[in-house]
N, C-alpha and C positions, 0 to 999 in steps of 0.2 A: 602415124601410129594411132591417132584418135579415130580414124575412119575404119570401121569394121565391116566386113561383108555380112550378109544376112545369115550365112551358115556358120559364122564364127562361134566357137564355144563361149567366148566372153559375151558376145551379143545375146546368145540364147539365155545364158545365165542371168544377165541383167534384165532381160525381158521377163523371165520367170520370177525374179525378185519383185519387179514392179507389179506383176499380176497378183502375187501373193499379198502384197501390201494393200492392194485395192479391195481385197475381200474382207479385210479386218474392219470391225465396227470402231468408231472413234475411241470408245472407252478401252477397247482391247489394244489399241496402239500404245497406250500408256503402260499397260501391264506387261505387254509382250506375249501374252497367252491368248491363243485363239480358242473360242468356245465352239465345240462341235454341236451338231443338232441332237445327238444322242447322249443323254446324261445317265450317270450311274454305272454300276458294274455290269459286265457281260454275264449272260446266264451261265456260261461255263464256269466262270469264277465263283458264282454263287453256289452252283452244284458241287464244285470242288471243295469249297469251304464247309458247306453243310455235310458233305460226305466225310470229310476228315474229322470233323467234330463228332459226328455220329459213331464213327469207328472207335474213337477214343472213349466215348461214353459207354459203348457196348463192351469194349475190352475191360474197362474198370468194373462194370456190373458183373461180367462173367468171372473175373478174378475174385471179386468179393463173394459171389455165390459159391465159388469153388473152394475158397480157403477159410471163410468164416465158419466156425462150428455151428451145427444145427441148433444148439441150445440158444446161441446168441440171436439167430434168425427168428426163433420162436419168441424170444423176449421182446423183440422189436415189433412183433405182430405179423411177421411174414411166415405163413404156414403153408401156402400153396406155391410150390416151386418144383422143378424137376428133380429127379433123384441125382445124387452126387455121382452115380455111375456114369452119367452122361458128361460130366466134367472131364473124365478121362477118355470115354468112348468117342466123342465127337472129334477131338483133335487126332486121335489114333486112326479113326476111319478116314479122316481127311488126308492124313499123311500117306496112308496105304493107297488111297485112291490116286493121289498125285504120282506115287512111285509106279503104280500099275499103268497109268496113262502115259508116262514117259516110256516105260517098257513097251507098251503097245505101239507108240509112235515110232520107236526105234525098229521094232519088228516089221512094221509096215514099210519103212524105208528099205530094210533088207530084202523084203519080198519084191518091192518095186524096182530094185536095182538089178540090171542084167548081170550075168556071170562075167568074170574077168576075161574069159575066152571069147565072149561075144563081140562081133564087130560093131555092135550098137554102142559100145563104149567109146569108139573112135569116130564113127560116122552117124549122122542123122540127116533129117530133111534139110538142114541149114548148112551142111558141109559144102565146101567149094573146092573143087580140084584145081590145082595149079596148071595153067595153060602156058606153054612156051610161047614167047613173043618172037616174031620174026626179027631178023637182024636189021637194026637201024643204025644210022651214023650216030656218033657221040652227041651231036647237036640236037638230033631229033628223038632221042631215047625217051619214050613215054613212061609215065608212072605205071608200075605193074598193078593189075587189079587185085583186090582183096581176095585172098585164098587161104586155106588151111595149110599148115606146114605138115609135110608128110612124115609118117612115123619113122621112116628110114633116115630122114634128115635129123629128126630129134634124137634118135639113138646115136647117130654119128657124132652130133655135137656133144651129147652128154657122156657117152661112154667110149669115145675114141681115145687111144693112148698117145696119139701124136699131139705135140704141143703146137699151139698156133703162134 
């Protein structure tokens, strides 16, 4: 039981544990944490954090500009800002642009789709016809090659009235 072959999973696992321990610095063995060569957060984490904070700040500034009366803004010394018309116009234009983009995308898909009577809805350059295999004995019966199921077989399976 104690003698393992070289390909044994237990042997490989024990070898990998020994290798991992040999890479640790003596101080790291006590703490159990290995220190990597790269310190600090990843750039994607920093960009995500800065982006989320920026969006929150921009939303708060937008809502303050949209809902605080102009007299209050003038009393704080803010006199140069866009017209309040844009507080309604920008979100409205954005929503209309999104709806039009979705409509355009759906329209392009309808144009690119062949009509239901086209044979291109059933066959393309990757279609494979089913070839009949010569008679083999039961012991030698090979696995059939991959092929598409014919539409007549699909219709028979789905719409036949006979119970199986």
